[in-house]
PDB file of N, CA, C and O in Angstrom:
ATOM      1  N   UNK A   1       0.913  -1.400  -0.050  1.00  0.00           N
ATOM      2  CA  UNK A   1       0.133   0.073   0.024  1.00  0.00           C
ATOM      3  C   UNK A   1       0.989   1.301   0.059  1.00  0.00           C
ATOM      4  O   UNK A   1       0.582   2.329  -0.482  1.00  0.00           O
ATOM      5  N   UNK A   2       1.949   1.266   0.559  1.00  0.00           N
ATOM      6  CA  UNK A   2       2.748   2.291   0.606  1.00  0.00           C
ATOM      7  C   UNK A   2       3.291   2.863  -0.659  1.00  0.00           C
ATOM      8  O   UNK A   2       3.586   4.035  -0.892  1.00  0.00           O
ATOM      9  N   UNK A   3       3.385   1.576  -1.613  1.00  0.00           N
ATOM     10  CA  UNK A   3       3.891   2.038  -2.962  1.00  0.00           C
ATOM     11  C   UNK A   3       3.019   2.898  -3.720  1.00  0.00           C
ATOM     12  O   UNK A   3       3.339   3.696  -4.601  1.00  0.00           O
ATOM     13  N   UNK A   4       1.709   2.594  -3.197  1.00  0.00           N
ATOM     14  CA  UNK A   4       0.653   3.478  -4.011  1.00  0.00           C
ATOM     15  C   UNK A   4       0.766   5.132  -3.851  1.00  0.00           C
ATOM     16  O   UNK A   4       0.362   5.900  -4.724  1.00  0.00           O
ATOM     17  N   UNK A   5       1.333   5.533  -2.690  1.00  0.00           N
ATOM     18  CA  UNK A   5       1.393   6.576  -2.175  1.00  0.00           C
ATOM     19  C   UNK A   5       2.670   7.389  -2.057  1.00  0.00           C
ATOM     20  O   UNK A   5       2.705   8.599  -1.833  1.00  0.00           O
ATOM     21  N   UNK A   6       3.730   6.577  -2.236  1.00  0.00           N
ATOM     22  CA  UNK A   6       5.112   7.141  -1.862  1.00  0.00           C
ATOM     23  C   UNK A   6       5.389   8.253  -2.583  1.00  0.00           C
ATOM     24  O   UNK A   6       5.934   9.219  -2.048  1.00  0.00           O
ATOM     25  N   UNK A   7       5.065   8.241  -3.806  1.00  0.00           N
ATOM     26  CA  UNK A   7       5.439   9.176  -4.795  1.00  0.00           C
ATOM     27  C   UNK A   7       4.617  10.138  -4.873  1.00  0.00           C
ATOM     28  O   UNK A   7       4.897  10.857  -5.833  1.00  0.00           O
ATOM     29  N   UNK A   8       3.397  10.610  -4.090  1.00  0.00           N
ATOM     30  CA  UNK A   8       2.477  11.585  -4.261  1.00  0.00           C
ATOM     31  C   UNK A   8       2.635  12.281  -3.254  1.00  0.00           C
ATOM     32  O   UNK A   8       3.061  11.830  -2.190  1.00  0.00           O
ATOM     33  N   UNK A   9       2.281  13.589  -3.471  1.00  0.00           N
ATOM     34  CA  UNK A   9       2.190  14.486  -2.309  1.00  0.00           C
ATOM     35  C   UNK A   9       0.496  14.475  -1.943  1.00  0.00           C
ATOM     36  O   UNK A   9      -0.304  13.734  -2.513  1.00  0.00           O
ATOM     37  N   UNK A  10       0.189  15.323  -1.019  1.00  0.00           N
ATOM     38  CA  UNK A  10      -1.109  15.293  -0.385  1.00  0.00           C
ATOM     39  C   UNK A  10      -2.228  15.626  -1.551  1.00  0.00           C
ATOM     40  O   UNK A  10      -3.249  14.953  -1.691  1.00  0.00           O
ATOM     41  N   UNK A  11      -1.866  16.828  -2.413  1.00  0.00           N
ATOM     42  CA  UNK A  11      -2.926  17.365  -3.191  1.00  0.00           C
ATOM     43  C   UNK A  11      -2.935  16.117  -4.402  1.00  0.00           C
ATOM     44  O   UNK A  11      -3.994  15.854  -4.973  1.00  0.00           O
ATOM     45  N   UNK A  12      -1.671  15.385  -4.735  1.00  0.00           N
ATOM     46  CA  UNK A  12      -1.924  14.589  -5.816  1.00  0.00           C
ATOM     47  C   UNK A  12      -2.817  13.343  -5.273  1.00  0.00           C
ATOM     48  O   UNK A  12      -3.714  12.838  -5.948  1.00  0.00           O
ATOM     49  N   UNK A  13      -2.497  12.959  -4.112  1.00  0.00           N
ATOM     50  CA  UNK A  13      -3.342  11.865  -3.629  1.00  0.00           C
ATOM     51  C   UNK A  13      -4.859  12.155  -3.685  1.00  0.00           C
ATOM     52  O   UNK A  13      -5.732  11.399  -4.112  1.00  0.00           O
ATOM     53  N   UNK A  14      -5.011  13.456  -3.147  1.00  0.00           N
ATOM     54  CA  UNK A  14      -6.587  14.031  -3.106  1.00  0.00           C
ATOM     55  C   UNK A  14      -7.171  14.133  -4.571  1.00  0.00           C
ATOM     56  O   UNK A  14      -8.397  14.133  -4.688  1.00  0.00           O
ATOM     57  N   UNK A  15      -6.418  14.216  -5.633  1.00  0.00           N
ATOM     58  CA  UNK A  15      -7.049  14.436  -6.902  1.00  0.00           C
ATOM     59  C   UNK A  15      -7.024  12.909  -7.295  1.00  0.00           C
ATOM     60  O   UNK A  15      -7.796  12.719  -8.236  1.00  0.00           O
ATOM     61  N   UNK A  16      -6.445  11.862  -6.917  1.00  0.00           N
ATOM     62  CA  UNK A  16      -6.441  10.564  -7.646  1.00  0.00           C
ATOM     63  C   UNK A  16      -7.473   9.611  -6.822  1.00  0.00           C
ATOM     64  O   UNK A  16      -7.176   8.962  -5.819  1.00  0.00           O
ATOM     65  N   UNK A  17      -8.564   9.653  -7.362  1.00  0.00           N
ATOM     66  CA  UNK A  17      -9.704   8.812  -6.572  1.00  0.00           C
ATOM     67  C   UNK A  17      -9.238   7.246  -6.650  1.00  0.00           C
ATOM     68  O   UNK A  17      -9.512   6.478  -5.728  1.00  0.00           O
ATOM     69  N   UNK A  18      -8.548   6.841  -7.759  1.00  0.00           N
ATOM     70  CA  UNK A  18      -8.389   5.480  -7.956  1.00  0.00           C
ATOM     71  C   UNK A  18      -7.170   4.965  -6.664  1.00  0.00           C
ATOM     72  O   UNK A  18      -7.235   3.920  -6.017  1.00  0.00           O
ATOM     73  N   UNK A  19      -6.294   5.845  -6.569  1.00  0.00           N
ATOM     74  CA  UNK A  19      -5.506   5.715  -5.538  1.00  0.00           C
ATOM     75  C   UNK A  19      -6.011   5.674  -4.056  1.00  0.00           C
ATOM     76  O   UNK A  19      -5.511   4.919  -3.222  1.00  0.00           O
ATOM     77  N   UNK A  20      -6.885   6.409  -3.827  1.00  0.00           N
ATOM     78  CA  UNK A  20      -7.724   6.579  -2.703  1.00  0.00           C
ATOM     79  C   UNK A  20      -8.418   5.424  -2.533  1.00  0.00           C
ATOM     80  O   UNK A  20      -8.307   4.838  -1.456  1.00  0.00           O
ATOM     81  N   UNK A  21      -9.274   4.880  -3.591  1.00  0.00           N
ATOM     82  CA  UNK A  21      -9.773   3.761  -3.416  1.00  0.00           C
ATOM     83  C   UNK A  21      -9.066   2.576  -3.074  1.00  0.00           C
ATOM     84  O   UNK A  21      -9.441   1.766  -2.226  1.00  0.00           O
ATOM     85  N   UNK A  22      -7.900   2.487  -3.845  1.00  0.00           N
ATOM     86  CA  UNK A  22      -6.909   1.326  -3.521  1.00  0.00           C
ATOM     87  C   UNK A  22      -6.643   1.377  -2.080  1.00  0.00           C
ATOM     88  O   UNK A  22      -6.710   0.347  -1.409  1.00  0.00           O
ATOM     89  N   UNK A  23      -6.348   2.504  -1.567  1.00  0.00           N
ATOM     90  CA  UNK A  23      -5.806   2.389   0.042  1.00  0.00           C
ATOM     91  C   UNK A  23      -7.049   2.133   0.979  1.00  0.00           C
ATOM     92  O   UNK A  23      -6.949   1.390   1.956  1.00  0.00           O
ATOM     93  N   UNK A  24      -8.034   2.669   0.700  1.00  0.00           N
ATOM     94  CA  UNK A  24      -9.201   2.373   1.660  1.00  0.00           C
ATOM     95  C   UNK A  24      -9.365   0.809   1.505  1.00  0.00           C
ATOM     96  O   UNK A  24      -9.310   0.084   2.499  1.00  0.00           O
ATOM     97  N   UNK A  25      -9.572   0.296   0.206  1.00  0.00           N
ATOM     98  CA  UNK A  25      -9.817  -1.159   0.166  1.00  0.00           C
ATOM     99  C   UNK A  25      -8.642  -1.872   1.057  1.00  0.00           C
ATOM    100  O   UNK A  25      -8.894  -2.779   1.851  1.00  0.00           O
ATOM    101  N   UNK A  26      -7.509  -1.425   0.862  1.00  0.00           N
ATOM    102  CA  UNK A  26      -6.435  -2.232   1.530  1.00  0.00           C
ATOM    103  C   UNK A  26      -6.572  -2.226   3.254  1.00  0.00           C
ATOM    104  O   UNK A  26      -6.405  -3.153   4.047  1.00  0.00           O
ATOM    105  N   UNK A  27      -6.934  -0.837   3.483  1.00  0.00           N
ATOM    106  CA  UNK A  27      -7.242  -0.803   4.984  1.00  0.00           C
ATOM    107  C   UNK A  27      -8.248  -1.541   5.503  1.00  0.00           C
ATOM    108  O   UNK A  27      -8.162  -1.858   6.690  1.00  0.00           O
ATOM    109  N   UNK A  28      -9.447  -1.980   4.689  1.00  0.00           N
ATOM    110  CA  UNK A  28     -10.420  -2.526   4.957  1.00  0.00           C
ATOM    111  C   UNK A  28      -9.886  -4.060   4.947  1.00  0.00           C
ATOM    112  O   UNK A  28     -10.498  -4.813   5.703  1.00  0.00           O
ATOM    113  N   UNK A  29      -8.909  -4.578   4.249  1.00  0.00           N
ATOM    114  CA  UNK A  29      -8.586  -5.867   4.296  1.00  0.00           C
ATOM    115  C   UNK A  29      -7.817  -5.871   5.490  1.00  0.00           C
ATOM    116  O   UNK A  29      -8.237  -6.592   6.395  1.00  0.00           O
ATOM    117  N   UNK A  30      -6.810  -5.236   5.677  1.00  0.00           N
ATOM    118  CA  UNK A  30      -5.972  -5.560   6.762  1.00  0.00           C
ATOM    119  C   UNK A  30      -6.831  -5.286   8.161  1.00  0.00           C
ATOM    120  O   UNK A  30      -6.480  -6.049   9.061  1.00  0.00           O
ATOM    121  N   UNK A  31      -7.913  -4.329   8.539  1.00  0.00           N
ATOM    122  CA  UNK A  31      -8.775  -4.591   9.494  1.00  0.00           C
ATOM    123  C   UNK A  31      -9.426  -5.857   9.588  1.00  0.00           C
ATOM    124  O   UNK A  31      -9.423  -6.380  10.702  1.00  0.00           O
ATOM    125  N   UNK A  32      -9.948  -6.421   8.705  1.00  0.00           N
ATOM    126  CA  UNK A  32     -10.709  -7.715   8.713  1.00  0.00           C
ATOM    127  C   UNK A  32      -9.711  -8.758   9.031  1.00  0.00           C
ATOM    128  O   UNK A  32     -10.115  -9.748   9.640  1.00  0.00           O
ATOM    129  N   UNK A  33      -8.595  -8.684   8.739  1.00  0.00           N
ATOM    130  CA  UNK A  33      -7.750  -9.753   8.559  1.00  0.00           C
ATOM    131  C   UNK A  33      -7.131  -9.515  10.253  1.00  0.00           C
ATOM    132  O   UNK A  33      -6.933 -10.534  10.916  1.00  0.00           O
ATOM    133  N   UNK A  34      -6.936  -8.565  10.690  1.00  0.00           N
ATOM    134  CA  UNK A  34      -6.706  -8.102  12.241  1.00  0.00           C
ATOM    135  C   UNK A  34      -7.941  -8.729  13.090  1.00  0.00           C
ATOM    136  O   UNK A  34      -7.679  -9.290  14.154  1.00  0.00           O
ATOM    137  N   UNK A  35      -9.043  -8.657  12.715  1.00  0.00           N
ATOM    138  CA  UNK A  35     -10.177  -9.188  13.447  1.00  0.00           C
ATOM    139  C   UNK A  35     -10.024 -10.597  13.565  1.00  0.00           C
ATOM    140  O   UNK A  35     -10.066 -11.202  14.637  1.00  0.00           O
ATOM    141  N   UNK A  36      -9.796 -11.254  12.132  1.00  0.00           N
ATOM    142  CA  UNK A  36      -9.830 -12.860  12.380  1.00  0.00           C
ATOM    143  C   UNK A  36      -8.666 -13.272  13.183  1.00  0.00           C
ATOM    144  O   UNK A  36      -8.828 -14.164  14.015  1.00  0.00           O
ATOM    145  N   UNK A  37      -7.449 -12.695  13.020  1.00  0.00           N
ATOM    146  CA  UNK A  37      -6.337 -13.114  13.971  1.00  0.00           C
ATOM    147  C   UNK A  37      -6.627 -12.792  15.308  1.00  0.00           C
ATOM    148  O   UNK A  37      -6.094 -13.463  16.191  1.00  0.00           O
ATOM    149  N   UNK A  38      -7.461 -11.782  15.625  1.00  0.00           N
ATOM    150  CA  UNK A  38      -7.916 -11.783  17.169  1.00  0.00           C
ATOM    151  C   UNK A  38      -8.880 -12.791  17.564  1.00  0.00           C
ATOM    152  O   UNK A  38      -8.786 -13.337  18.663  1.00  0.00           O
ATOM    153  N   UNK A  39      -9.888 -13.102  16.664  1.00  0.00           N
ATOM    154  CA  UNK A  39     -10.765 -14.079  16.952  1.00  0.00           C
ATOM    155  C   UNK A  39     -10.091 -15.461  17.061  1.00  0.00           C
ATOM    156  O   UNK A  39     -10.089 -16.120  18.101  1.00  0.00           O
ATOM    157  N   UNK A  40      -9.461 -15.887  15.785  1.00  0.00           N
ATOM    158  CA  UNK A  40      -8.926 -17.264  15.953  1.00  0.00           C
ATOM    159  C   UNK A  40      -7.643 -17.392  16.500  1.00  0.00           C
ATOM    160  O   UNK A  40      -7.340 -18.576  16.642  1.00  0.00           O
ATOM    161  N   UNK A  41      -6.716 -16.542  16.885  1.00  0.00           N
ATOM    162  CA  UNK A  41      -5.487 -16.608  17.437  1.00  0.00           C
ATOM    163  C   UNK A  41      -5.250 -15.734  18.608  1.00  0.00           C
ATOM    164  O   UNK A  41      -4.179 -15.128  18.624  1.00  0.00           O
ATOM    165  N   UNK A  42      -5.977 -15.592  19.473  1.00  0.00           N
ATOM    166  CA  UNK A  42      -6.002 -14.471  20.504  1.00  0.00           C
ATOM    167  C   UNK A  42      -4.645 -14.732  21.259  1.00  0.00           C
ATOM    168  O   UNK A  42      -4.215 -13.739  21.847  1.00  0.00           O
ATOM    169  N   UNK A  43      -3.887 -15.877  21.355  1.00  0.00           N
ATOM    170  CA  UNK A  43      -2.584 -15.917  22.078  1.00  0.00           C
ATOM    171  C   UNK A  43      -1.451 -15.310  21.117  1.00  0.00           C
ATOM    172  O   UNK A  43      -0.348 -14.983  21.556  1.00  0.00           O
ATOM    173  N   UNK A  44      -1.814 -15.188  19.772  1.00  0.00           N
ATOM    174  CA  UNK A  44      -0.891 -14.379  18.943  1.00  0.00           C
ATOM    175  C   UNK A  44      -0.908 -13.111  19.150  1.00  0.00           C
ATOM    176  O   UNK A  44       0.145 -12.478  19.227  1.00  0.00           O
ATOM    177  N   UNK A  45      -2.254 -12.469  19.288  1.00  0.00           N
ATOM    178  CA  UNK A  45      -2.460 -11.109  19.672  1.00  0.00           C
ATOM    179  C   UNK A  45      -1.685 -10.792  20.861  1.00  0.00           C
ATOM    180  O   UNK A  45      -0.790  -9.947  20.875  1.00  0.00           O
ATOM    181  N   UNK A  46      -2.053 -11.491  21.859  1.00  0.00           N
ATOM    182  CA  UNK A  46      -1.632 -11.023  23.306  1.00  0.00           C
ATOM    183  C   UNK A  46       0.078 -11.318  23.159  1.00  0.00           C
ATOM    184  O   UNK A  46       0.779 -10.611  23.883  1.00  0.00           O
ATOM    185  N   UNK A  47       0.624 -12.092  22.471  1.00  0.00           N
ATOM    186  CA  UNK A  47       1.915 -12.076  22.431  1.00  0.00           C
ATOM    187  C   UNK A  47       2.585 -10.914  21.662  1.00  0.00           C
ATOM    188  O   UNK A  47       3.749 -10.636  21.954  1.00  0.00           O
ATOM    189  N   UNK A  48       1.956 -10.228  20.721  1.00  0.00           N
ATOM    190  CA  UNK A  48       2.170  -9.110  19.923  1.00  0.00           C
ATOM    191  C   UNK A  48       1.461  -8.020  20.199  1.00  0.00           C
ATOM    192  O   UNK A  48       0.904  -7.363  19.319  1.00  0.00           O
ATOM    193  N   UNK A  49       1.416  -7.698  21.597  1.00  0.00           N
ATOM    194  CA  UNK A  49       0.713  -6.167  21.792  1.00  0.00           C
ATOM    195  C   UNK A  49       1.053  -5.006  21.562  1.00  0.00           C
ATOM    196  O   UNK A  49       0.463  -4.008  21.974  1.00  0.00           O
ATOM    197  N   UNK A  50       2.370  -5.032  20.650  1.00  0.00           N
ATOM    198  CA  UNK A  50       2.656  -3.868  20.145  1.00  0.00           C
ATOM    199  C   UNK A  50       2.075  -3.617  18.741  1.00  0.00           C
ATOM    200  O   UNK A  50       2.327  -2.545  18.190  1.00  0.00           O
ATOM    201  N   UNK A  51       1.308  -4.549  18.126  1.00  0.00           N
ATOM    202  CA  UNK A  51       0.286  -4.398  16.914  1.00  0.00           C
ATOM    203  C   UNK A  51      -0.955  -4.020  17.229  1.00  0.00           C
ATOM    204  O   UNK A  51      -1.615  -4.728  17.988  1.00  0.00           O
ATOM    205  N   UNK A  52      -1.453  -2.898  16.723  1.00  0.00           N
ATOM    206  CA  UNK A  52      -2.641  -2.637  17.208  1.00  0.00           C
ATOM    207  C   UNK A  52      -3.977  -3.195  16.310  1.00  0.00           C
ATOM    208  O   UNK A  52      -4.654  -2.474  15.577  1.00  0.00           O
ATOM    209  N   UNK A  53      -4.155  -4.382  16.496  1.00  0.00           N
ATOM    210  CA  UNK A  53      -5.061  -5.372  15.966  1.00  0.00           C
ATOM    211  C   UNK A  53      -6.650  -4.514  16.057  1.00  0.00           C
ATOM    212  O   UNK A  53      -7.410  -4.238  15.129  1.00  0.00           O
ATOM    213  N   UNK A  54      -6.781  -4.258  17.400  1.00  0.00           N
ATOM    214  CA  UNK A  54      -8.147  -3.627  17.435  1.00  0.00           C
ATOM    215  C   UNK A  54      -8.288  -2.298  16.883  1.00  0.00           C
ATOM    216  O   UNK A  54      -9.375  -2.105  16.338  1.00  0.00           O
ATOM    217  N   UNK A  55      -7.516  -1.382  16.880  1.00  0.00           N
ATOM    218  CA  UNK A  55      -7.400  -0.153  15.999  1.00  0.00           C
ATOM    219  C   UNK A  55      -7.598  -0.405  14.366  1.00  0.00           C
ATOM    220  O   UNK A  55      -8.388   0.284  13.721  1.00  0.00           O
ATOM    221  N   UNK A  56      -6.869  -1.371  13.814  1.00  0.00           N
ATOM    222  CA  UNK A  56      -7.141  -1.642  12.548  1.00  0.00           C
ATOM    223  C   UNK A  56      -8.498  -2.323  12.412  1.00  0.00           C
ATOM    224  O   UNK A  56      -9.066  -2.184  11.328  1.00  0.00           O
ATOM    225  N   UNK A  57      -8.977  -2.899  13.174  1.00  0.00           N
ATOM    226  CA  UNK A  57     -10.438  -3.562  12.907  1.00  0.00           C
ATOM    227  C   UNK A  57     -11.361  -2.244  13.022  1.00  0.00           C
ATOM    228  O   UNK A  57     -12.193  -2.021  12.141  1.00  0.00           O
ATOM    229  N   UNK A  58     -11.217  -1.451  14.024  1.00  0.00           N
ATOM    230  CA  UNK A  58     -11.949  -0.307  14.222  1.00  0.00           C
ATOM    231  C   UNK A  58     -12.116   0.745  12.893  1.00  0.00           C
ATOM    232  O   UNK A  58     -13.119   1.331  12.486  1.00  0.00           O
ATOM    233  N   UNK A  59     -10.835   0.739  12.428  1.00  0.00           N
ATOM    234  CA  UNK A  59     -10.632   1.654  11.275  1.00  0.00           C
ATOM    235  C   UNK A  59     -11.337   0.799  10.161  1.00  0.00           C
ATOM    236  O   UNK A  59     -11.914   1.475   9.309  1.00  0.00           O
ATOM    237  N   UNK A  60     -11.387  -0.330  10.039  1.00  0.00           N
ATOM    238  CA  UNK A  60     -12.023  -1.058   8.990  1.00  0.00           C
ATOM    239  C   UNK A  60     -13.624  -0.723   9.010  1.00  0.00           C
ATOM    240  O   UNK A  60     -14.351  -0.427   8.062  1.00  0.00           O
ATOM    241  N   UNK A  61     -13.927  -0.861  10.360  1.00  0.00           N
ATOM    242  CA  UNK A  61     -15.314  -0.659  10.444  1.00  0.00           C
ATOM    243  C   UNK A  61     -15.873   0.648  10.127  1.00  0.00           C
ATOM    244  O   UNK A  61     -17.018   0.729   9.681  1.00  0.00           O
ATOM    245  N   UNK A  62     -15.038   1.836  10.354  1.00  0.00           N
ATOM    246  CA  UNK A  62     -15.388   3.255   9.996  1.00  0.00           C
ATOM    247  C   UNK A  62     -15.363   3.248   8.577  1.00  0.00           C
ATOM    248  O   UNK A  62     -16.235   3.882   7.984  1.00  0.00           O
ATOM    249  N   UNK A  63     -14.546   2.664   7.981  1.00  0.00           N
ATOM    250  CA  UNK A  63     -14.335   2.722   6.405  1.00  0.00           C
ATOM    251  C   UNK A  63     -15.576   2.097   5.815  1.00  0.00           C
ATOM    252  O   UNK A  63     -16.293   2.768   5.072  1.00  0.00           O
ATOM    253  N   UNK A  64     -15.839   0.955   6.083  1.00  0.00           N
ATOM    254  CA  UNK A  64     -16.839   0.205   5.731  1.00  0.00           C
ATOM    255  C   UNK A  64     -18.216   0.555   5.792  1.00  0.00           C
ATOM    256  O   UNK A  64     -19.014   0.570   4.855  1.00  0.00           O
ATOM    257  N   UNK A  65     -18.421   0.845   7.026  1.00  0.00           N
ATOM    258  CA  UNK A  65     -19.825   1.367   7.299  1.00  0.00           C
ATOM    259  C   UNK A  65     -20.224   2.712   7.469  1.00  0.00           C
ATOM    260  O   UNK A  65     -21.291   3.053   7.981  1.00  0.00           O
ATOM    261  N   UNK A  66     -19.156   3.643   6.933  1.00  0.00           N
ATOM    262  CA  UNK A  66     -19.285   5.032   6.935  1.00  0.00           C
ATOM    263  C   UNK A  66     -19.621   5.708   8.190  1.00  0.00           C
ATOM    264  O   UNK A  66     -20.525   6.544   8.200  1.00  0.00           O
ATOM    265  N   UNK A  67     -18.925   5.395   9.315  1.00  0.00           N
ATOM    266  CA  UNK A  67     -19.119   6.088  10.532  1.00  0.00           C
ATOM    267  C   UNK A  67     -18.584   7.466  10.365  1.00  0.00           C
ATOM    268  O   UNK A  67     -19.000   8.301  11.169  1.00  0.00           O
ATOM    269  N   UNK A  68     -17.835   7.800   9.569  1.00  0.00           N
ATOM    270  CA  UNK A  68     -17.662   9.365   9.508  1.00  0.00           C
ATOM    271  C   UNK A  68     -17.383   9.327   7.760  1.00  0.00           C
ATOM    272  O   UNK A  68     -17.156   8.371   7.018  1.00  0.00           O
ATOM    273  N   UNK A  69     -17.489  10.567   7.523  1.00  0.00           N
ATOM    274  CA  UNK A  69     -17.394  10.895   6.081  1.00  0.00           C
ATOM    275  C   UNK A  69     -16.178  11.144   5.585  1.00  0.00           C
ATOM    276  O   UNK A  69     -15.558  12.189   5.781  1.00  0.00           O
ATOM    277  N   UNK A  70     -15.655   9.863   4.695  1.00  0.00           N
ATOM    278  CA  UNK A  70     -14.260  10.036   4.402  1.00  0.00           C
ATOM    279  C   UNK A  70     -14.021  10.934   3.326  1.00  0.00           C
ATOM    280  O   UNK A  70     -12.887  11.009   2.852  1.00  0.00           O
ATOM    281  N   UNK A  71     -14.862  11.554   2.928  1.00  0.00           N
ATOM    282  CA  UNK A  71     -14.485  12.525   1.864  1.00  0.00           C
ATOM    283  C   UNK A  71     -14.407  14.094   2.390  1.00  0.00           C
ATOM    284  O   UNK A  71     -14.248  15.051   1.631  1.00  0.00           O
ATOM    285  N   UNK A  72     -14.535  14.176   3.703  1.00  0.00           N
ATOM    286  CA  UNK A  72     -14.579  15.669   4.215  1.00  0.00           C
ATOM    287  C   UNK A  72     -12.857  16.287   4.013  1.00  0.00           C
ATOM    288  O   UNK A  72     -12.577  17.469   3.815  1.00  0.00           O
ATOM    289  N   UNK A  73     -12.060  15.379   4.101  1.00  0.00           N
ATOM    290  CA  UNK A  73     -10.742  15.821   3.923  1.00  0.00           C
ATOM    291  C   UNK A  73     -10.465  16.449   2.468  1.00  0.00           C
ATOM    292  O   UNK A  73      -9.843  17.484   2.228  1.00  0.00           O
ATOM    293  N   UNK A  74     -11.067  15.590   1.573  1.00  0.00           N
ATOM    294  CA  UNK A  74     -11.007  15.838   0.268  1.00  0.00           C
ATOM    295  C   UNK A  74     -11.805  17.258  -0.236  1.00  0.00           C
ATOM    296  O   UNK A  74     -11.492  18.068  -1.109  1.00  0.00           O
ATOM    297  N   UNK A  75     -12.732  17.221   0.500  1.00  0.00           N
ATOM    298  CA  UNK A  75     -13.854  18.398  -0.168  1.00  0.00           C
ATOM    299  C   UNK A  75     -13.286  19.705   0.743  1.00  0.00           C
ATOM    300  O   UNK A  75     -13.774  20.788   0.419  1.00  0.00           O
ATOM    301  N   UNK A  76     -12.316  19.716   1.836  1.00  0.00           N
ATOM    302  CA  UNK A  76     -11.580  20.823   2.186  1.00  0.00           C
ATOM    303  C   UNK A  76     -10.637  21.303   1.332  1.00  0.00           C
ATOM    304  O   UNK A  76     -10.299  22.480   1.449  1.00  0.00           O
ATOM    305  N   UNK A  77     -10.222  20.716   0.619  1.00  0.00           N
ATOM    306  CA  UNK A  77      -9.151  21.208  -0.250  1.00  0.00           C
ATOM    307  C   UNK A  77      -9.617  21.659  -1.965  1.00  0.00           C
ATOM    308  O   UNK A  77      -8.763  22.079  -2.747  1.00  0.00           O
TER     309      UNK A  77
END
């Protein structure tokens, strides 16, 4: 995912909806995977408490369910 944005500045990112969609989709996938790891391998999550599994899943929920308007940053520019 980093390779999608590493050559872009903020304005280029805001202007490129395809890259935005790709980044958001990857965040959804990471969040869902984090939830599944937590659900099926809680001992792994406990052992690796430096990885924000819950935060990743909460971000996935925010993106997937529209808990906040993802376009608000883009609309301000």
